[in-house]
Backbone bond lengths (Angstrom), bond angles and torsions (degrees), N, CA, C in turn:
res aa  C-N    CA-C-N  psi(-1)  N-CA   C-N-CA  omega(-1)  CA-C   N-CA-C  phi
1 M - - - 1.466 - - 1.532 110.74 -
2 F 1.347 116.27 -45.05 1.458 121.17 -178.28 1.530 110.43 -61.79
3 I 1.342 115.94 -42.14 1.460 120.57 178.80 1.523 110.80 -63.40
4 A 1.329 117.09 -38.26 1.468 121.62 179.58 1.525 110.63 -64.58
5 I 1.329 116.42 -42.03 1.475 120.44 179.19 1.527 110.33 -63.01
6 L 1.342 115.25 -43.31 1.462 119.49 177.99 1.528 111.56 -61.06
7 A 1.313 115.85 -38.64 1.466 120.39 179.81 1.528 110.95 -65.19
8 V 1.343 116.50 -42.02 1.468 120.90 177.80 1.514 110.43 -63.89
9 W 1.343 115.21 -44.62 1.477 119.86 -179.90 1.525 110.63 -60.55
10 A 1.328 117.00 -43.72 1.462 121.03 -179.79 1.525 111.07 -64.20
11 A 1.341 115.78 -39.33 1.467 119.97 178.82 1.522 110.89 -64.12
12 L 1.344 116.65 -40.31 1.470 120.77 178.05 1.516 111.18 -65.45
13 E 1.346 116.06 -40.02 1.457 119.75 178.45 1.530 110.27 -60.57
14 L 1.316 116.90 -43.63 1.455 120.69 178.75 1.524 111.33 -64.97
15 F 1.332 116.11 -39.62 1.464 120.72 -179.47 1.524 110.42 -61.77
16 Y 1.348 116.40 -49.65 1.462 120.14 -177.69 1.527 112.20 -70.63
17 A 1.322 116.66 -24.15 1.461 119.52 178.88 1.524 112.05 -74.91
18 F 1.331 117.38 -35.64 1.453 119.89 -171.21 1.530 114.95 -113.00
19 A 1.320 117.76 -18.68 1.464 119.41 -179.34 1.528 110.36 -73.23
20 P 1.333 118.34 138.94 1.464 121.60 -179.83 1.530 112.39 -79.19
21 I 1.315 116.79 62.86 1.458 121.34 -179.88 1.517 108.82 -112.10
22 P 1.337 117.12 151.46 1.471 119.78 -178.04 1.522 112.20 -76.00
23 F 1.307 114.55 147.93 1.464 120.94 173.67 1.522 107.52 -133.76
24 E 1.322 115.57 132.85 1.465 120.39 -176.83 1.522 110.20 -121.46
25 R 1.325 115.81 137.55 1.461 120.79 178.44 1.528 109.49 -140.95
26 S 1.340 116.15 142.02 1.460 121.66 178.63 1.522 109.59 -123.93
27 A 1.348 115.35 155.98 1.460 119.56 178.87 1.525 109.13 -159.69
28 P 1.328 117.11 147.41 1.469 119.98 174.51 1.524 109.69 -74.86
29 V 1.325 116.53 132.63 1.459 120.29 -179.17 1.526 109.40 -162.34
30 M 1.307 117.35 142.95 1.465 123.83 175.90 1.521 112.69 52.49
31 G 1.306 116.81 38.32 1.454 120.96 176.65 1.509 114.98 77.09
32 T 1.328 117.88 9.89 1.459 121.39 179.54 1.533 107.78 -146.11
33 T 1.325 117.12 -160.63 1.459 121.77 177.16 1.513 109.21 -122.70
34 V 1.315 116.66 132.62 1.451 120.02 174.07 1.522 108.47 -102.45
35 R 1.332 115.22 138.61 1.466 121.62 176.36 1.526 107.00 -120.09
36 I 1.325 115.60 124.80 1.463 120.14 -179.31 1.518 109.31 -123.36
37 K 1.316 114.91 127.16 1.463 121.21 178.84 1.519 108.10 -121.85
38 V 1.325 115.68 123.81 1.461 121.68 -179.05 1.521 108.90 -124.68
39 T 1.319 116.74 138.23 1.459 121.79 175.49 1.523 108.73 -119.61
40 G 1.328 115.64 133.59 1.458 119.55 177.50 1.511 112.62 130.20
41 K 1.299 115.51 -169.54 1.451 123.28 -177.89 1.532 110.86 -59.60
42 N 1.340 115.89 132.47 1.469 121.87 178.56 1.527 112.48 55.70
43 A 1.336 116.36 38.63 1.463 121.15 -175.96 1.525 112.28 -57.85
44 A 1.325 117.21 -43.55 1.467 120.58 -178.10 1.524 110.71 -62.38
45 H 1.320 116.30 -41.39 1.459 120.89 -179.69 1.525 111.17 -62.87
46 W 1.331 117.06 -45.70 1.456 119.99 -175.77 1.524 111.85 -74.44
47 A 1.315 117.55 -30.83 1.472 119.50 173.74 1.527 110.34 -61.49
48 Q 1.328 116.06 -43.36 1.461 119.90 178.87 1.530 111.53 -68.11
49 R 1.322 116.84 -39.12 1.463 119.87 178.46 1.521 111.16 -62.04
50 A 1.336 116.63 -38.20 1.466 120.56 178.64 1.530 110.88 -64.77
51 I 1.328 116.54 -39.40 1.468 120.15 177.06 1.525 109.96 -64.55
52 W 1.320 117.05 -42.60 1.470 120.08 178.41 1.527 111.11 -61.08
53 E 1.337 116.68 -36.97 1.460 120.54 179.04 1.528 110.80 -63.13
54 I 1.322 116.85 -42.67 1.463 120.51 178.79 1.530 110.83 -66.80
55 K 1.314 116.76 -40.93 1.465 120.41 178.14 1.538 111.33 -65.46
56 R 1.324 116.09 -34.65 1.461 119.78 176.68 1.527 110.38 -61.07
57 L 1.314 116.30 -44.73 1.462 120.35 179.73 1.528 111.43 -70.10
58 E 1.319 116.69 -33.11 1.463 119.15 176.49 1.526 110.35 -58.75
59 R 1.319 117.40 -39.24 1.466 120.53 -179.99 1.529 111.56 -65.04
60 S 1.331 117.45 -27.15 1.462 120.64 177.90 1.521 112.91 -86.40
61 F 1.342 116.71 -33.96 1.465 121.85 -171.12 1.522 114.53 -93.81
62 S 1.325 118.26 -14.78 1.460 121.21 -172.21 1.525 112.09 -59.10
63 L 1.323 115.12 136.31 1.467 121.46 175.90 1.520 110.74 -81.56
64 F 1.319 117.08 -19.01 1.461 121.38 -170.38 1.524 113.58 -106.04
65 D 1.324 117.79 -16.17 1.454 121.14 176.23 1.528 108.26 -86.07
66 K 1.310 117.76 112.44 1.471 121.61 -173.73 1.522 112.41 -63.78
67 C 1.332 117.48 -14.50 1.463 120.97 178.82 1.533 112.75 -94.96
68 S 1.326 118.04 -3.65 1.463 120.24 -179.90 1.521 110.04 -71.58
69 E 1.319 115.74 158.47 1.467 119.28 179.67 1.525 111.48 -65.73
70 I 1.320 117.93 -36.06 1.458 120.43 177.92 1.527 110.67 -65.16
71 A 1.314 116.78 -43.04 1.463 120.48 177.83 1.525 111.18 -62.73
72 L 1.336 116.91 -37.98 1.460 120.48 179.66 1.527 111.48 -70.06
73 I 1.315 117.31 -38.37 1.474 120.50 174.33 1.519 109.59 -58.71
74 N 1.335 116.01 -45.18 1.460 120.45 -179.70 1.526 111.63 -66.46
75 E 1.325 116.00 -37.78 1.462 120.29 179.23 1.534 110.87 -63.99
76 L 1.323 116.40 -34.60 1.461 121.50 -179.01 1.531 112.86 -89.53
77 S 1.322 116.70 6.44 1.461 122.18 -177.20 1.532 111.57 -50.61
78 G 1.326 114.93 125.40 1.449 120.22 178.07 1.507 114.96 80.01
79 R 1.329 118.26 0.36 1.465 120.59 -174.68 1.521 114.05 -121.81
80 A 1.337 116.72 -45.92 1.467 118.41 -174.39 1.520 110.43 -159.87
81 P 1.342 116.57 153.87 1.468 120.22 175.37 1.524 110.37 -80.30
82 L 1.328 115.38 162.36 1.454 121.19 176.84 1.518 108.69 -126.11
83 Q 1.333 116.35 130.20 1.463 120.05 172.90 1.518 107.79 -78.87
84 V 1.333 116.83 124.70 1.456 121.00 -172.00 1.527 110.62 -117.78
85 S 1.318 115.24 169.21 1.457 121.51 178.40 1.526 110.38 -68.70
86 P 1.338 117.91 159.34 1.472 120.33 178.52 1.522 113.16 -56.09
87 D 1.332 118.50 -37.60 1.465 120.05 -179.37 1.523 111.64 -67.28
88 T 1.328 116.88 -44.23 1.459 119.59 179.67 1.523 110.38 -64.42
89 F 1.324 116.86 -41.11 1.461 119.62 177.70 1.531 110.34 -63.74
90 S 1.326 116.55 -42.45 1.461 121.41 -177.45 1.526 111.86 -63.80
91 V 1.331 117.66 -44.05 1.465 119.71 -178.01 1.530 110.51 -69.22
92 I 1.328 117.67 -36.38 1.463 120.29 177.33 1.532 110.49 -67.89
93 K 1.330 116.32 -40.73 1.463 119.79 177.65 1.530 111.08 -62.01
94 M 1.335 117.27 -42.27 1.463 120.63 177.03 1.528 110.85 -62.06
95 A 1.330 116.97 -40.89 1.461 121.07 178.93 1.525 111.26 -62.28
96 V 1.327 116.54 -40.64 1.466 121.06 178.46 1.528 110.48 -64.23
97 E 1.325 116.84 -40.47 1.460 120.88 179.93 1.527 111.42 -64.64
98 V 1.344 117.04 -42.91 1.469 120.14 179.17 1.525 110.10 -68.82
99 N 1.321 117.29 -33.62 1.464 120.37 175.45 1.525 110.68 -58.38
100 K 1.332 116.31 -44.55 1.465 120.40 -179.87 1.522 111.36 -68.49
101 L 1.336 116.45 -43.75 1.458 120.51 -179.43 1.523 112.11 -62.45
102 S 1.342 116.28 -36.06 1.465 121.26 -177.11 1.516 112.97 -92.92
103 R 1.323 116.68 4.68 1.465 122.60 -179.39 1.530 111.35 54.84
104 G 1.324 114.72 44.01 1.460 120.15 173.80 1.507 116.02 91.64
105 A 1.332 118.05 -0.74 1.471 119.58 -178.88 1.520 112.10 -71.23
106 F 1.326 116.35 -26.42 1.464 121.13 171.94 1.509 107.21 -114.32
107 D 1.340 116.74 126.88 1.457 119.35 -172.63 1.520 110.86 -155.78
108 I 1.336 116.67 111.95 1.463 119.74 179.84 1.526 111.84 -75.25
109 T 1.367 117.03 -8.99 1.464 120.52 176.76 1.526 111.96 -96.88
110 M 1.326 116.84 -3.59 1.462 122.70 -178.38 1.532 112.50 54.24
111 G 1.347 114.73 54.66 1.459 119.35 169.15 1.509 116.66 108.96
112 Q 1.331 118.38 -3.02 1.464 120.51 -179.46 1.537 110.93 -130.25
113 P 1.327 117.75 55.59 1.475 119.39 -175.10 1.526 113.67 -62.78
114 S 1.319 117.36 -27.89 1.464 119.54 -178.59 1.522 112.14 -68.94
115 H 1.333 117.40 -15.95 1.456 120.97 179.57 1.531 112.38 -84.01
116 L 1.323 116.52 -10.60 1.466 120.57 179.73 1.522 108.87 -92.62
117 V 1.327 115.90 119.61 1.464 121.59 -176.88 1.529 109.06 -115.47
118 I 1.333 115.92 126.80 1.467 119.71 176.24 1.521 109.19 -117.78
119 D 1.324 114.97 129.60 1.455 123.30 -178.08 1.532 107.50 -106.21
120 E 1.334 116.06 97.36 1.469 120.24 -175.40 1.524 112.08 -66.35
121 K 1.305 117.57 -36.17 1.459 120.98 -177.48 1.533 111.79 -61.30
122 N 1.338 116.20 -40.25 1.462 120.83 -175.49 1.523 113.90 -108.76
123 G 1.341 117.35 0.35 1.464 120.42 178.85 1.521 113.07 65.19
124 K 1.325 116.61 37.36 1.466 120.80 -177.22 1.528 111.16 -113.74
125 V 1.323 114.89 152.24 1.458 122.06 179.17 1.522 108.26 -131.39
126 M 1.345 115.85 140.31 1.462 119.59 179.34 1.520 110.09 -147.64
127 I 1.313 116.06 145.52 1.462 122.09 170.58 1.525 106.71 -103.08
128 R 1.327 116.92 117.79 1.457 120.28 -178.19 1.527 111.22 -72.09
129 A 1.329 115.06 154.15 1.464 120.42 178.43 1.516 110.01 -68.00
130 R 1.309 115.97 148.50 1.454 121.67 174.13 1.528 108.99 -76.72
131 N 1.303 115.63 144.10 1.463 120.35 175.97 1.521 109.19 -88.70
132 T 1.329 115.04 71.21 1.449 120.98 -175.82 1.521 110.49 -94.04
133 P 1.342 118.28 123.83 1.461 119.78 177.73 1.526 110.20 -59.57
134 R 1.325 116.85 142.75 1.455 120.14 -179.92 1.525 110.50 -144.72
135 L 1.307 116.94 157.26 1.452 122.56 175.67 1.523 109.11 -74.36
136 C 1.327 115.97 157.93 1.459 120.26 -179.27 1.521 111.73 -60.60
137 S 1.321 116.55 -28.81 1.457 120.32 -177.16 1.518 112.94 -81.20
138 E 1.349 116.51 -10.40 1.456 120.10 -177.35 1.522 111.01 -88.73
139 Q 1.313 115.15 151.93 1.453 120.28 176.05 1.523 110.00 -74.60
140 A 1.308 115.53 158.61 1.466 119.94 178.86 1.515 109.99 -60.71
141 D 1.336 116.01 141.19 1.467 121.59 178.53 1.521 108.61 -90.88
142 H 1.315 115.99 106.29 1.470 120.36 179.82 1.516 111.76 -80.97
143 G 1.334 117.54 -3.85 1.453 120.45 177.56 1.507 112.62 87.87
144 A 1.325 116.09 118.73 1.456 120.71 -179.89 1.514 110.53 -96.15
145 Q 1.348 116.11 21.03 1.454 119.82 -178.78 1.516 110.90 -70.22
146 S 1.314 114.91 159.86 1.458 119.91 178.93 1.521 109.42 -150.04
147 I 1.313 115.18 165.58 1.461 120.88 173.54 1.521 108.34 -114.64
148 D 1.331 115.05 152.12 1.457 122.17 -176.65 1.525 107.53 -139.29
149 L 1.329 117.27 121.48 1.463 122.01 -177.95 1.526 112.86 -90.65
150 G 1.331 117.50 17.22 1.461 120.97 -176.12 1.514 114.61 -57.24
151 G 1.330 118.38 -26.47 1.462 120.87 -178.02 1.509 114.46 -93.88
152 I 1.338 117.90 2.05 1.463 120.50 -177.21 1.527 113.11 -144.45
153 G 1.325 117.47 -21.27 1.468 121.36 -173.58 1.515 114.54 -61.78
154 K 1.331 116.97 -43.09 1.466 119.68 -179.45 1.522 110.71 -63.40
155 G 1.324 115.75 -46.13 1.457 119.22 -179.77 1.511 112.22 -62.47
156 Y 1.331 117.12 -41.80 1.455 120.75 178.32 1.531 110.79 -61.68
157 A 1.333 116.54 -41.93 1.468 120.92 179.84 1.526 111.48 -65.71
158 V 1.320 117.06 -39.82 1.465 121.46 177.13 1.530 109.67 -61.86
159 E 1.325 116.35 -43.36 1.466 120.17 179.44 1.521 111.09 -65.97
160 A 1.328 117.69 -38.26 1.466 121.00 178.08 1.527 111.00 -63.41
161 A 1.328 116.82 -39.42 1.463 120.72 177.46 1.528 110.63 -64.47
162 R 1.332 115.77 -40.32 1.469 118.78 178.08 1.533 110.82 -64.35
163 R 1.328 117.42 -42.78 1.463 120.73 178.85 1.522 111.04 -59.58
164 L 1.323 116.55 -40.53 1.459 120.11 179.41 1.527 110.82 -62.13
165 L 1.341 116.37 -44.77 1.469 120.10 -179.59 1.529 111.10 -65.08
166 L 1.326 116.79 -42.00 1.462 119.96 179.14 1.522 111.10 -63.81
167 K 1.322 116.56 -39.42 1.463 121.50 -179.86 1.518 111.52 -59.40
168 H 1.343 116.01 -31.85 1.462 119.95 -177.76 1.534 112.78 -101.85
169 G 1.324 116.00 19.64 1.452 120.19 168.77 1.514 117.03 84.34
170 V 1.320 118.33 11.89 1.469 120.07 177.84 1.523 108.94 -67.56
171 K 1.338 116.12 133.99 1.467 121.71 -175.67 1.528 113.48 -106.05
172 S 1.331 116.71 -15.82 1.464 119.70 -177.93 1.520 109.74 -147.92
173 A 1.347 116.36 119.98 1.467 119.95 -179.51 1.524 110.30 -166.00
174 I 1.318 115.08 157.76 1.461 121.84 170.68 1.516 108.06 -135.22
175 I 1.328 115.56 134.18 1.462 122.57 174.11 1.518 105.68 -113.87
176 D 1.321 116.68 112.43 1.469 122.56 -170.66 1.524 109.84 -121.03
177 M 1.337 115.92 109.46 1.452 121.31 176.61 1.536 109.72 -114.24
178 H 1.343 115.21 38.44 1.462 124.21 179.01 1.528 111.54 66.19
179 S 1.313 118.15 -75.39 1.463 120.30 -176.96 1.520 112.19 -81.55
180 S 1.327 118.20 -16.12 1.466 122.86 178.77 1.524 109.21 -131.85
181 I 1.335 115.70 130.23 1.458 121.63 -176.67 1.526 108.89 -139.34
182 A 1.326 116.08 140.11 1.465 121.36 172.50 1.522 108.60 -137.51
183 V 1.333 116.58 149.48 1.468 120.32 -176.13 1.518 111.07 -130.78
184 I 1.323 114.10 158.75 1.456 123.71 168.87 1.528 105.98 -125.51
185 G 1.312 117.52 129.34 1.462 120.31 -174.87 1.518 111.22 95.30
186 D 1.322 116.14 173.33 1.461 121.51 -173.11 1.526 112.47 -104.96
187 G 1.347 114.22 160.39 1.460 121.77 168.46 1.517 116.72 81.47
188 W 1.317 118.64 26.77 1.469 121.20 178.37 1.527 109.41 -85.52
189 K 1.319 116.87 117.43 1.470 121.81 -178.28 1.531 110.29 -93.51
190 I 1.336 115.60 123.99 1.464 122.54 -176.68 1.523 109.41 -121.18
191 G 1.327 116.59 122.72 1.452 120.93 177.64 1.522 111.07 -81.43
192 I 1.335 116.42 135.11 1.459 122.31 178.43 1.527 108.86 -104.60
193 R 1.304 116.83 119.08 1.457 121.74 -176.95 1.528 111.53 -66.16
194 D 1.315 116.38 139.52 1.460 122.36 178.16 1.531 108.97 -83.76
195 P 1.340 118.63 111.38 1.467 120.92 -176.67 1.527 113.49 -73.65
196 R 1.323 116.36 -9.56 1.470 119.79 -178.68 1.519 112.21 -78.96
197 V 1.333 116.88 -13.98 1.465 122.02 179.13 1.516 108.57 -90.44
198 K 1.319 116.45 116.73 1.460 121.87 -177.34 1.523 110.89 -94.14
199 G 1.338 114.57 167.48 1.461 120.25 172.11 1.508 113.19 95.13
200 Q 1.329 115.18 -174.82 1.451 122.78 -177.12 1.527 110.12 -109.49
201 G 1.316 115.98 173.67 1.464 120.20 175.62 1.505 112.79 88.95
202 A 1.335 113.97 -171.65 1.464 120.54 -174.24 1.517 112.27 -62.87
203 S 1.348 117.69 -35.01 1.456 120.64 -177.20 1.520 111.80 -63.68
204 S 1.353 117.09 -29.93 1.460 120.71 -178.82 1.527 111.79 -74.80
205 K 1.327 117.34 -9.16 1.461 121.45 -179.35 1.531 111.60 -95.80
206 K 1.311 118.24 12.46 1.455 121.65 178.79 1.519 110.37 -56.66
207 L 1.332 115.46 139.47 1.450 119.91 -174.92 1.527 112.47 -93.10
208 L 1.315 113.92 141.01 1.455 120.87 172.56 1.517 109.62 -76.02
209 G 1.319 115.30 -30.41 1.452 121.53 179.79 1.508 110.53 170.77
210 V 1.321 116.26 -179.67 1.459 122.40 179.04 1.526 108.47 -121.69
211 I 1.323 115.66 128.23 1.460 122.09 178.35 1.532 108.41 -105.21
212 V 1.313 116.69 136.48 1.464 121.11 175.61 1.524 108.14 -100.05
213 L 1.331 115.37 117.07 1.459 121.00 177.67 1.527 109.51 -96.97
214 N 1.313 115.29 135.11 1.455 120.65 177.34 1.529 110.50 -115.33
215 N 1.296 115.96 176.85 1.461 121.87 -172.97 1.520 112.11 -49.03
216 S 1.312 116.50 128.23 1.469 127.15 -179.83 1.527 113.01 82.83
217 D 1.321 119.23 -1.08 1.461 121.19 176.96 1.525 111.35 -78.50
218 A 1.327 114.62 148.97 1.461 121.62 172.99 1.516 107.92 -139.45
219 L 1.313 116.15 152.89 1.465 121.69 -175.82 1.523 109.58 -136.27
220 A 1.328 116.20 140.94 1.467 121.00 174.92 1.513 109.12 -139.94
221 T 1.321 116.28 142.04 1.461 121.84 179.74 1.522 110.06 -126.97
222 S 1.322 115.33 134.49 1.466 121.91 172.31 1.517 108.52 -119.02
223 G 1.326 116.77 135.33 1.458 121.13 179.82 1.511 110.99 -160.03
224 Q 1.329 115.71 163.41 1.460 121.46 -178.65 1.523 112.10 -101.11
225 Y 1.346 118.86 2.24 1.462 119.61 -171.16 1.521 113.83 -74.13
226 E 1.333 118.67 -26.03 1.467 119.70 178.90 1.525 111.89 -92.23
227 Q 1.334 116.77 -36.34 1.463 121.84 178.27 1.521 108.40 -131.65
228 P 1.336 118.14 79.52 1.464 120.97 -177.61 1.530 111.82 -54.46
229 G 1.339 115.13 129.95 1.453 119.93 175.58 1.515 115.39 87.49
230 H 1.340 118.37 1.61 1.469 118.71 -174.68 1.521 113.32 -82.20
231 I 1.349 117.52 -14.04 1.459 119.41 176.91 1.527 108.33 -97.00
232 I 1.323 115.05 116.86 1.454 122.42 -175.42 1.524 110.28 -109.67
233 D 1.333 115.96 141.81 1.456 120.32 171.87 1.524 107.28 -78.28
234 P 1.330 118.67 108.76 1.470 120.48 -175.07 1.522 113.32 -65.90
235 R 1.319 116.78 -16.30 1.464 120.03 -179.55 1.522 111.89 -78.48
236 T 1.347 115.78 -23.87 1.466 119.90 -177.92 1.521 113.50 -120.60
237 G 1.340 116.23 -20.07 1.460 120.33 -175.75 1.515 113.29 80.19
238 K 1.339 117.15 4.47 1.462 121.67 -178.77 1.528 110.94 -102.89
239 K 1.326 115.46 163.49 1.464 120.73 179.51 1.524 110.64 -61.61
240 A 1.325 116.47 133.72 1.461 121.31 174.25 1.521 108.55 -72.50
241 D 1.329 117.57 123.73 1.468 119.92 -171.69 1.527 114.19 -132.70
242 K 1.332 117.15 19.81 1.456 119.58 -178.70 1.524 113.17 -89.95
243 C 1.335 117.01 -13.18 1.465 121.17 -176.76 1.525 110.97 -136.07
244 L 1.328 115.11 158.38 1.463 121.73 170.01 1.527 110.47 -97.48
245 S 1.323 116.02 -35.96 1.473 119.36 175.37 1.513 109.54 -161.27
246 V 1.331 114.18 155.59 1.466 121.62 176.61 1.518 108.00 -138.66
247 T 1.324 116.52 129.45 1.458 122.09 175.58 1.519 108.85 -120.71
248 V 1.323 116.27 124.06 1.464 122.39 -179.30 1.520 109.16 -113.19
249 I 1.332 116.89 135.37 1.461 122.69 174.31 1.523 107.39 -115.72
250 A 1.324 116.56 118.75 1.454 122.42 -177.75 1.522 109.42 -139.18
251 K 1.318 116.23 -175.26 1.470 120.73 -179.94 1.521 112.51 -95.53
252 D 1.315 117.36 -4.19 1.460 122.45 178.82 1.520 108.70 -133.81
253 A 1.332 117.66 124.54 1.455 121.33 -174.94 1.527 112.35 -67.46
254 G 1.340 117.20 -32.73 1.458 119.79 177.44 1.511 111.59 -66.63
255 L 1.327 116.57 -44.55 1.463 121.28 177.66 1.526 110.35 -62.98
256 A 1.337 117.14 -44.11 1.463 120.94 179.35 1.524 111.03 -59.78
257 D 1.333 117.03 -41.06 1.460 122.22 179.51 1.522 111.02 -60.70
258 A 1.327 116.69 -50.41 1.463 120.81 -179.12 1.528 111.64 -65.64
259 L 1.335 116.91 -41.01 1.462 120.30 -178.88 1.519 112.17 -67.03
260 S 1.326 118.14 -35.38 1.464 119.36 179.78 1.527 110.36 -62.84
261 T 1.327 117.09 -37.07 1.466 120.36 176.24 1.521 110.82 -70.35
262 A 1.333 116.80 -44.04 1.465 120.66 -179.36 1.524 111.50 -59.94
263 V 1.331 116.60 -45.71 1.464 120.72 -179.78 1.523 110.64 -65.95
264 F 1.334 117.04 -38.32 1.468 120.31 177.59 1.519 110.36 -58.24
265 V 1.322 116.83 -40.87 1.462 121.26 179.88 1.521 111.00 -72.55
266 L 1.321 116.98 -43.25 1.462 121.05 -176.71 1.516 113.26 -67.46
267 G 1.338 116.86 -33.95 1.458 120.56 -175.64 1.520 111.42 94.12
268 P 1.336 117.37 173.51 1.468 120.63 -171.20 1.522 115.45 -65.01
269 V 1.324 118.20 -34.93 1.465 119.90 -175.88 1.527 110.92 -73.89
270 E 1.317 116.82 -60.40 1.457 120.62 -179.05 1.533 111.46 -68.55
271 G 1.329 116.33 -33.71 1.457 120.08 178.57 1.511 111.97 -63.94
272 M 1.333 116.94 -41.67 1.465 120.27 178.72 1.524 111.14 -65.29
273 K 1.319 116.97 -37.23 1.468 120.37 176.76 1.537 110.58 -60.50
274 L 1.321 115.83 -42.03 1.466 120.35 -178.36 1.525 111.52 -64.38
275 V 1.322 118.08 -49.67 1.468 119.75 -176.54 1.522 111.69 -69.57
276 N 1.324 117.33 -33.65 1.464 119.39 176.98 1.527 110.80 -65.64
277 K 1.312 116.26 -36.90 1.469 121.40 177.10 1.523 111.05 -62.61
278 L 1.340 115.81 -36.38 1.466 121.00 -176.99 1.526 113.06 -90.26
279 G 1.334 117.16 -8.79 1.453 120.63 178.12 1.516 114.64 73.91
280 V 1.336 117.73 31.51 1.464 121.10 176.84 1.527 109.68 -112.43
281 K 1.323 115.25 163.28 1.460 121.14 -177.17 1.524 110.72 -94.66
282 V 1.331 115.62 151.44 1.462 118.83 -179.02 1.526 110.54 -150.94
283 I 1.328 114.63 146.77 1.469 122.65 167.24 1.518 106.39 -123.39
284 I 1.324 116.19 120.20 1.463 121.85 -179.17 1.521 108.99 -115.89
285 V 1.324 116.60 130.39 1.461 121.49 169.14 1.521 105.72 -107.92
286 D 1.332 116.39 111.41 1.463 118.74 -175.81 1.521 111.64 -77.09
287 K 1.314 116.73 178.61 1.461 121.31 -173.40 1.528 112.95 -64.10
288 N 1.340 116.35 -19.35 1.463 120.67 178.17 1.525 112.36 -94.28
289 G 1.313 116.99 1.51 1.457 120.76 179.29 1.515 115.03 88.88
290 K 1.334 117.35 4.41 1.454 121.14 179.21 1.528 109.69 -79.25
291 I 1.335 116.52 138.94 1.455 121.88 -177.80 1.524 110.46 -96.53
292 H 1.330 116.90 130.60 1.464 123.40 176.15 1.528 107.05 -122.24
293 R 1.300 116.77 132.72 1.458 120.14 178.55 1.513 109.79 -148.47
294 N 1.339 117.43 155.06 1.458 121.05 -177.49 1.527 112.04 -116.80
295 F 1.329 116.64 21.95 1.466 120.43 178.48 1.521 108.83 -155.29
296 N 1.324 115.68 161.42 1.458 122.19 174.25 1.510 109.16 -103.43
297 S 1.332 117.28 130.08 1.465 120.43 -177.85 1.523 110.65 -72.53
């Protein structure tokens, strides 16, 4: 009997390893939940590997883990550079590029981008000290500035998970972290929440529309409906109030994540100019509830 059970178990293991059936796994990560669905050979294994990849990046990007690279950069603010991993350097470099493209509307330094120094040759990052006037009796101000990857970290992690799956031959998958999504394969239907519907319950989940994502597509949404007031205009320090929601569709989930925040801050006019310049798609719901988009679904 025992041998028979082992034989059945082994047969099931082989079936799930090689049969092209979908496997879905979820896990708490980066303050939210990621859902990963993979179809194909060894689907369960690759779904778990993708989750591990996101968790690996969370350990580097976390603002609250004192051992993370971001926390260490902040701890050394105004004092010394830190040599960081390729992923941390890459996400910071992308953030700096979007900051320049958006003329400061996206800013991981919250208003002091010139104080962030990246050394590409040596892979180092440093926050320079503020030139704050002080009395002779006061100690030197090393600068209490910090960087926060909250507007780009999730998207970058989603894209890293997708790259890992593609590297190992996965042909069909979705990595869904609510505000950031990336897919492998065609025909993934994604509902976009209507930010004009207030309140709780089923009625608040009304959809603005359905977007079909195809191979290499990624989507990111920024809005104030879940955390009112959490998107700040880094140029003024005040709440961004020109939009209700922004959804960006691009080929890189990290870029889409950063751009959705930048466009939310810029508003529909300047935001549309930015995405058109970059050749990405966008749906903007402005503060009056009017919908602006640069593509037909």
